[in-house]
Structure formats: C-alpha cells, structure tokens
C-alpha positions as CSV (number, residue, x, y, z in Angstrom):
1,M,59.9,31.8,146.0
2,F,57.8,28.6,143.7
3,A,60.1,26.0,145.9
4,N,56.5,24.8,147.1
5,Y,54.7,24.8,143.6
6,P,54.2,22.0,141.1
7,S,56.1,22.2,138.2
8,A,53.7,22.9,135.7
9,R,52.3,25.2,138.2
10,K,55.7,27.2,137.7
11,I,55.9,27.1,134.2
12,S,52.4,28.9,134.2
13,L,53.4,31.4,137.3
14,C,56.4,32.4,135.3
15,L,54.8,33.2,132.1
16,F,52.3,35.1,134.0
17,L,54.6,36.9,135.5
18,F,56.3,37.4,131.8
19,T,53.4,38.8,130.6
20,C,52.8,40.9,133.5
21,V,56.3,42.8,133.4
22,G,55.9,43.1,129.0
23,V,52.8,44.6,129.5
24,A,53.9,47.0,131.9
25,A,57.0,48.2,129.9
26,D,54.6,48.8,126.7
27,E,52.5,51.0,128.5
28,D,55.6,52.7,130.1
29,L,56.8,53.0,127.2
30,A,53.5,54.7,125.9
31,E,52.9,57.1,129.0
32,K,57.3,58.0,128.3
33,R,57.7,61.8,128.2
34,V,60.4,64.0,127.5
35,E,61.2,66.6,129.3
36,L,61.9,70.2,127.5
37,K,65.4,71.9,127.9
38,K,66.5,75.1,127.1
39,D,66.9,75.6,123.4
40,D,65.6,73.1,121.9
41,R,64.5,72.0,118.4
42,I,61.9,70.0,117.5
43,V,61.3,68.5,114.5
44,F,58.7,66.4,113.5
45,F,59.5,63.9,110.1
46,G,57.6,62.4,107.7
47,D,54.9,62.7,105.0
48,S,52.0,64.4,103.9
49,L,50.2,64.0,106.5
50,T,53.6,66.6,108.5
51,A,54.1,68.2,105.5
52,L,50.6,69.6,105.3
53,A,49.9,70.2,108.8
54,G,53.2,72.1,108.5
55,Q,51.6,73.8,105.5
56,E,48.5,74.6,106.7
57,A,46.8,73.3,103.8
58,P,44.5,72.5,102.4
59,K,42.9,76.2,103.2
60,E,39.2,74.7,102.8
61,H,39.7,72.3,105.4
62,V,42.9,73.5,107.6
63,T,42.8,76.8,109.5
64,K,45.8,75.6,111.5
65,G,48.0,72.9,111.4
66,Y,49.3,70.3,114.1
67,V,53.3,72.4,113.7
68,R,52.0,75.1,114.5
69,I,49.3,74.3,117.5
70,V,52.0,72.5,119.2
71,R,54.7,75.4,118.4
72,E,52.7,78.6,120.0
73,T,51.6,75.8,122.9
74,L,55.4,75.1,123.9
75,Q,56.3,78.2,123.5
76,K,53.7,79.8,125.4
77,A,54.2,77.2,128.3
78,H,57.9,77.3,128.4
79,P,58.6,81.2,127.6
80,G,62.3,81.3,129.1
81,K,63.7,78.4,127.0
82,N,63.7,79.6,123.8
83,I,62.0,76.6,122.2
84,E,61.8,76.3,118.5
85,V,59.0,73.5,116.1
86,D,60.1,72.5,112.8
87,W,59.1,70.1,110.4
88,V,60.8,68.3,107.4
89,A,58.2,66.3,105.3
90,T,56.9,65.3,101.3
91,G,53.9,63.6,100.6
92,G,54.1,60.0,99.9
93,H,57.6,59.3,101.4
94,T,58.0,56.3,103.0
95,V,60.5,55.4,105.4
96,P,63.3,54.3,103.1
97,Q,62.8,57.6,101.8
98,L,63.3,59.2,105.0
99,L,66.2,57.6,105.5
100,E,67.9,59.2,101.9
101,R,67.1,62.8,103.1
102,V,67.9,62.4,106.9
103,E,71.2,63.7,107.3
104,R,70.4,66.3,104.8
105,D,67.4,68.0,105.6
106,V,67.0,66.7,109.3
107,L,70.8,66.7,110.7
108,G,71.5,70.3,109.1
109,K,68.7,71.5,111.0
110,K,70.6,70.4,114.2
111,P,67.2,69.1,116.0
112,T,67.2,68.2,119.6
113,I,64.4,66.3,119.5
114,V,62.9,64.6,116.5
115,V,59.3,63.3,115.9
116,I,59.2,60.2,113.3
117,Q,55.1,60.3,112.4
118,I,54.9,57.8,109.3
119,G,53.4,54.2,108.2
120,C,50.3,54.8,106.0
121,N,52.4,54.5,102.7
122,D,54.6,52.3,104.3
123,A,51.8,49.5,104.6
124,R,50.1,50.0,101.7
125,R,53.6,50.0,99.3
126,I,56.8,48.0,100.9
127,P,57.5,44.6,102.9
128,K,57.1,44.8,106.7
129,E,60.7,43.7,106.3
130,T,62.0,46.8,104.8
131,F,59.6,49.2,107.0
132,Q,61.3,47.5,109.6
133,S,65.2,47.7,109.3
134,S,65.0,51.0,107.6
135,L,62.9,52.1,110.7
136,E,65.6,50.8,112.8
137,Q,68.6,52.0,111.1
138,L,66.5,55.6,110.7
139,I,66.1,55.5,114.6
140,D,69.4,54.2,115.4
141,Q,71.2,57.0,112.7
142,L,69.1,60.0,114.7
143,K,70.4,58.5,118.5
144,A,74.0,58.5,117.0
145,A,73.5,62.3,115.8
146,G,72.2,62.8,119.9
147,I,68.5,63.1,119.2
148,Q,65.9,62.3,121.5
149,V,63.5,60.4,119.3
150,V,59.9,60.1,119.9
151,Q,57.9,56.9,117.3
152,C,54.7,57.9,116.3
153,T,52.5,55.2,114.9
154,L,50.6,55.4,111.9
155,T,47.4,56.7,112.0
156,S,44.3,56.1,108.8
157,V,43.1,55.2,105.8
158,G,39.7,55.3,106.1
159,E,38.2,56.3,109.4
160,Q,35.0,53.4,109.9
161,H,35.6,52.1,113.5
162,D,34.2,48.3,112.9
163,G,38.1,47.2,111.3
164,S,36.2,47.3,107.8
165,N,38.2,50.1,105.8
166,K,40.2,48.0,103.1
167,N,44.0,49.0,104.6
168,D,43.0,48.2,108.5
169,S,44.5,44.7,108.4
170,K,48.2,46.1,106.6
171,L,48.0,49.3,109.1
172,E,47.4,47.4,112.3
173,E,50.7,45.3,111.3
174,F,52.5,48.1,110.7
175,A,51.5,49.8,113.7
176,Q,52.4,46.9,115.8
177,A,55.9,47.0,114.1
178,Q,56.4,50.5,115.6
179,R,55.4,49.7,119.0
180,E,58.2,46.8,119.0
181,I,60.4,48.9,117.1
182,A,59.9,51.7,120.0
183,K,59.9,49.3,122.8
184,A,63.2,47.8,121.5
185,K,65.1,51.5,120.9
186,N,63.6,52.7,124.1
187,V,62.1,55.5,122.6
188,P,58.6,57.4,123.9
189,L,55.4,56.3,121.5
190,N,52.8,58.0,121.1
191,D,50.4,55.7,119.6
192,L,48.6,57.9,117.8
193,R,46.8,54.7,115.7
194,K,45.6,53.6,118.8
195,A,44.1,56.9,119.9
196,F,42.5,57.4,116.5
197,V,40.8,54.4,117.0
198,A,39.5,54.7,120.2
199,H,37.9,58.4,119.0
200,W,36.2,56.7,116.0
201,K,34.7,54.3,118.1
202,Q,33.3,56.9,119.9
203,N,32.6,59.6,117.7
204,N,31.5,57.9,114.4
205,P,28.3,55.5,115.4
206,D,27.7,56.5,112.0
207,N,30.8,54.3,110.8
208,K,31.9,57.1,108.4
209,P,34.9,56.1,106.3
210,S,35.8,60.3,106.6
211,G,34.9,63.7,108.3
212,I,35.9,62.5,111.7
213,L,39.4,63.7,112.0
214,T,40.4,63.4,108.2
215,Y,38.3,65.1,104.7
216,D,39.7,62.0,103.1
217,G,40.1,59.2,105.3
218,N,43.5,59.7,105.3
219,H,44.7,63.5,106.0
220,F,43.7,65.7,109.3
221,N,40.9,68.0,109.4
222,Q,40.9,70.7,111.2
223,K,39.3,68.7,113.7
224,G,42.1,66.3,112.9
225,H,45.0,68.8,113.2
226,D,43.3,69.5,117.1
227,F,43.3,65.7,117.5
228,V,47.2,65.3,116.9
229,A,48.1,68.2,118.4
230,E,47.1,67.2,121.7
231,Q,48.7,64.0,121.7
232,M,51.9,65.4,120.3
233,L,51.6,67.4,122.8
234,R,50.7,65.1,125.8
235,K,54.5,64.1,124.7
236,F,56.5,66.6,126.2
237,K,56.5,68.3,130.0
C-alpha cells in the first residue's frame, strides 16, 4: 500500500490512519445501543444523583426522577417484554464503595443490565489510579455475572460552560478515564459529561454556576432529570 512513499510519509500516513481508527472506535462506542429483551431487568448503580432519581427528591426541585421516566418510557415502548427498572445508590459513594456492595445489593437483584453512573465524588476525593482500578474491577465483576454494563461519564460540580468551575479539570480527567475504560472493556458509553457541557454552551448564556440542569451545580433539578432520562433512553433499543 505504501511502497512508493518515502519513509517519513509512510510514518505520517500510518499515524493518521491509526488516529482515525481510534476516533472511529470511540464514536462507535458512544453510539452503541443495547437491544432490550424479554424480562430484562435494568439497575442504575451510583451515588446521590441516582439515589435522588429513584426517591424523586428533594420535592421542591424534582417531580419525576430519571429512573421513573426511563421505566415508564421503556415499559410503554416495549409492552410485551416485561422490562423492570430499579436503582441501587447511596449519596456520597465512590467506586470503591460500589465494589463493596455490588454482590449484596446489585447481583442479588439479578439484573441483566447495569448502568453505572458515578464519578463526581471520586474526582474530588480519591486518586485517579484507585478510581480506574476499582471501576475496571467493578465492570469485570458485573460482566463475569453475565450482565450487560453501560458506563456513564460523570456530570457536574458547577454549570459554568467555560471550564471555570472549581473542579472542572479533575472532572474532565476522570471523565476521560471513564471513556478509556469503557473502550478497553468494550461496553456502551453514555457520555453524560460531553452532553452536559454541550447543553450549557447552548443554554447558559450568563454562565451561571447552577440552575440549568441542577439546583446546586451537582444534583439534578427537573430539567436535569428530563435531560438525563433522554440520554439514558438513547442507549436502549
């Protein structure tokens, strides 16, 4: 293929092709969807963002959490498949804590699909190496049990769209780690971080720290739950 090219040109072409393949693979992973089957049981697994989605709280900010929106939408779209949607989550948790409870609290529910949504606490509290190794172990344990995993990137601690939120650099670093782990483990990726940033750029002209998809920069308001539910639903067919 490269027989008539000088060596330097060959190297450049190889690097270009390698980069294109890598980008395409990432894009394919983000577009990958899970085909729902009869009697599928979906569990959303995470921290306070998932816990509040299931509890539909606090009531002054949330009418319908994303867990219920996903449940009702999928059951309506697939009336003959007997699909169940549940959640397992505790406020403040990090991935190592998910590992501690996965066998008891998640595997015991016998899910066929687990959506992991976590990372904001991790980015502010634990080393990236601990986060990476724990997330890899968690995905491996779920896959070993025959469970289809969907990995989400983390969302926000502050909604300013110009990267000026206090923790943005750490959040971006940990979100990238999640993308790379999803690719390495070949699981569908729901890139919430990317979706959130794009939404702020279009819908936060005053660069406010909260009040767009969250009520405090981190926890979802009703618009946030609607938005997250939309992103989650795109991962299923």
